[in-house]
C-alpha positions in Angstrom: 0.0 0.0 0.0 1.3 3.3 -1.0 1.8 6.1 1.9 -1.1 8.4 0.4 -3.5 5.3 0.3 -2.5 4.1 3.8 -3.1 7.8 5.2 -6.4 7.9 3.7 -7.2 4.7 5.2 -5.8 5.7 8.5 -7.9 8.9 8.6 -11.1 6.8 7.8 -10.4 4.3 10.6 -9.8 7.2 13.1 -13.1 9.0 11.9 -15.0 5.9 12.6 -13.7 5.1 16.0 -12.8 8.6 17.3 -9.7 7.4 18.9 -7.1 4.8 18.1 -3.8 3.7 19.5 -0.6 3.7 17.5 -0.2 0.1 18.3 -3.6 -0.7 16.8 -2.8 1.1 13.5 0.6 -0.8 13.4 -1.1 -4.1 13.7 -3.9 -3.2 11.1 -1.5 -2.0 8.4 1.4 -4.2 9.3 4.0 -1.6 9.4 6.3 -0.2 11.7 5.9 2.2 14.7 7.9 4.9 12.9 5.9 4.5 9.6 2.5 5.2 11.3 4.0 8.2 13.3 5.1 9.5 9.9 1.6 9.2 8.5 0.2 10.6 11.7 2.4 13.7 11.7 1.3 14.5 8.2 -2.2 14.2 8.9 -1.8 16.4 11.9 0.0 19.0 10.1 -2.9 18.9 7.6 -5.2 19.6 10.5 -7.2 16.3 10.1 -6.3 14.7 13.3 -4.8 15.3 16.7 -2.4 13.3 18.8 -3.4 12.2 22.3 -1.4 10.6 25.0 -0.7 7.1 23.4 -2.7 7.7 20.3 -4.7 10.0 17.9 -8.1 11.3 17.4 -10.1 12.7 14.7 -10.1 16.7 14.8 -13.2 18.3 16.4 -15.0 20.8 14.3 -16.0 23.9 15.9 -19.1 25.3 14.4 -19.7 28.1 16.8 -17.7 29.5 19.8 -19.0 29.2 23.3 -20.3 32.4 25.0 -18.0 34.5 27.1 -20.1 33.3 30.2 -19.6 29.6 29.4 -15.9 29.8 28.6 -15.4 31.7 31.8 -16.3 28.7 33.9 -14.0 26.1 31.9 -10.4 25.2 32.9 -9.8 28.1 35.3 -6.9 26.6 37.0 -5.1 26.1 33.7 -5.9 29.7 32.6 -4.5 31.1 35.8 -1.5 29.1 35.4 -0.8 30.1 31.8 -1.6 33.9 32.8 1.2 33.6 35.4 3.6 32.4 33.0 2.6 34.9 30.2 2.9 38.1 32.6 6.4 37.4 33.3 7.2 38.0 29.5 6.2 41.7 29.8 8.9 44.1 30.2 8.7 47.5 31.6 7.0 50.3 29.8 5.6 47.8 27.0 2.8 48.5 24.8 0.7 45.1 24.9 -2.4 44.0 23.1 -4.8 41.8 25.0 -6.9 39.8 22.7 -10.6 38.9 23.5 -11.1 35.8 25.6 -11.2 34.5 29.3 -7.6 33.2 29.3 -6.3 36.7 28.3 -8.7 38.2 30.9 -6.9 36.3 33.5 -3.5 37.8 32.1 -5.3 41.2 32.5 -5.8 40.6 36.3 -2.3 39.5 36.7 -0.8 42.8 35.4 -3.5 45.2 36.7 -1.2 46.4 39.4 1.2 47.9 36.8 1.0 51.4 35.8 3.9 51.5 33.4 2.0 49.6 30.6 -0.1 50.9 27.6 -2.8 48.2 27.1 -4.7 47.9 23.7 -7.7 45.5 23.6 -10.7 44.7 21.6 -12.4 43.0 24.4 -15.2 44.8 26.4 -14.7 42.7 29.7 -11.1 43.3 29.8 -11.5 47.1 29.2 -14.0 47.3 31.9 -11.7 45.4 34.4 -8.7 47.6 33.5 -10.8 50.8 34.0 -11.9 49.8 37.5 -8.7 48.1 38.7 -5.6 49.6 37.0 -3.8 52.9 36.3 -2.3 51.5 33.1 -3.0 53.5 29.7 -6.0 51.8 28.1 -7.1 51.9 24.4 -9.9 50.1 23.0 -10.2 49.4 19.4 -13.9 50.1 18.9 -15.7 48.6 16.0 -18.5 46.2 15.6 -19.4 44.3 18.7 -19.8 40.5 18.9 -22.3 40.2 21.8 -21.5 36.5 22.5 -17.9 37.2 23.5 -18.1 40.9 24.2 -15.4 41.9 21.6 -14.9 44.2 18.7 -14.7 42.3 15.4 -14.4 43.3 11.8 -12.8 45.9 9.6 -13.2 48.9 11.9 -11.4 47.3 14.7 -8.7 46.0 12.4 -8.2 49.4 10.8 -7.7 50.8 14.3 -5.1 48.2 15.2 -3.0 49.1 12.0 -2.4 52.6 13.7 -0.2 51.1 16.6 3.3 49.6 17.0 2.9 46.7 19.6 5.5 45.1 21.7 3.8 42.1 22.7 0.4 40.8 21.5 -1.4 38.0 23.4 -3.7 36.3 21.1 -6.6 33.7 22.1 -8.1 31.0 20.1 -10.9 28.6 20.6 -9.5 26.1 18.2 -5.9 25.5 17.0 -3.7 22.9 15.5 -0.3 22.6 13.8 -1.8 24.5 10.9 -2.9 27.5 12.9 -5.6 29.1 14.7 -9.1 28.9 13.2 -12.5 30.5 13.9 -16.0 29.9 12.7 -16.6 33.6 12.5 -14.9 35.4 9.6 -15.3 38.7 11.0 -12.6 37.8 13.7 -10.0 37.1 11.0 -9.2 40.7 10.1 -8.5 41.6 13.8 -6.2 38.6 14.1 -4.3 39.4 10.8 -3.9 43.2 11.8 -2.4 42.2 15.3 0.2 40.0 13.4 1.1 42.9 11.2 1.8 45.4 13.9 3.2 43.5 16.8 7.0 42.7 17.5 6.1 39.5 19.3 3.0 37.3 18.9 2.0 35.0 21.6 -0.8 32.5 21.8 -2.6 32.0 25.0 -4.7 28.7 25.0 -5.1 25.8 27.2 -4.5 22.1 25.5 -8.3 21.4 25.5 -8.6 23.7 22.4 -5.7 21.9 20.4 -7.0 19.7 17.7 -10.2 21.6 17.3 -10.8 23.2 13.7 -13.1 25.7 12.5 -14.1 27.1 9.1 -11.6 30.1 8.8 -7.9 30.1 9.4 -7.2 33.3 11.2 -3.3 32.9 11.5 -1.0 30.1 10.5 1.1 28.7 13.3 4.2 29.8 11.9 3.0 33.4 12.8 3.5 33.0 16.4 6.7 33.3 18.6 5.4 31.3 21.4 2.5 29.5 22.9 1.6 29.7 26.6 -0.4 26.5 27.5 -0.7 23.8 30.1 1.3 20.6 30.5 -1.2 18.4 28.6 -0.1 18.9 25.0 1.3 15.5 23.5 4.9 15.3 23.3 4.8 14.7 19.5 3.0 18.1 19.3 5.4 20.0 21.3 8.2 18.5 19.1 6.5 19.6 16.0 5.9 23.1 17.3 9.5 23.3 18.4 10.5 22.3 14.7 8.5 25.5 13.7 10.6 27.6 15.9 7.8 28.2 18.4 8.7 28.3 22.2 6.2 26.5 24.3 5.8 27.6 27.9 3.7 25.2 30.2 
């Protein structure tokens, strides 16, 4: 069986069974462990599967993003740990962008005591928190408001962002894989693209539960990011591939 045919059959099996071990696949196709891993790596780079501990699962399609309220109650300890790691990377007198999202909101809480920062955000909740609890300089992008996650999206927000030079941007994602971060809402794409254009450093803040999920629109390729702040549950194979892309992983 040629590799392309085997990879197609591997994908079909994984989609049928949801999760399969590497050992199972080796036995079914009568090939070596390394051969199956090469096939899996290729499928993962294409965004079709995601590795898990000891095996592989089909990528989960995200048809809509959960509301801000729902996301706020998920993986709270992981988000706090990610925020603690991320706040250590912010130098004195920096201009930082805080993307919309509950993980980035945790970062906002960790840096609220700093009065030397300029904070730019498209998130209404983050902006409200900074207004009440911080003396940092605050700039909101404005623009069309997505009521589900309380953020500004679309071309108006993107155009505003292009007027700045940002030291570090902390970007959120509800779905990501080795291809990049994705979204079911195309109006969020211009904002992510604008941030990538104007930021000296681009960091992704996302817990591992969002890895292996895909949505319709690629917002940014993974190669755009300098670092990822996540938890300790990403598979070793995924960490290796991210390192191969030149991306530092903090967990």
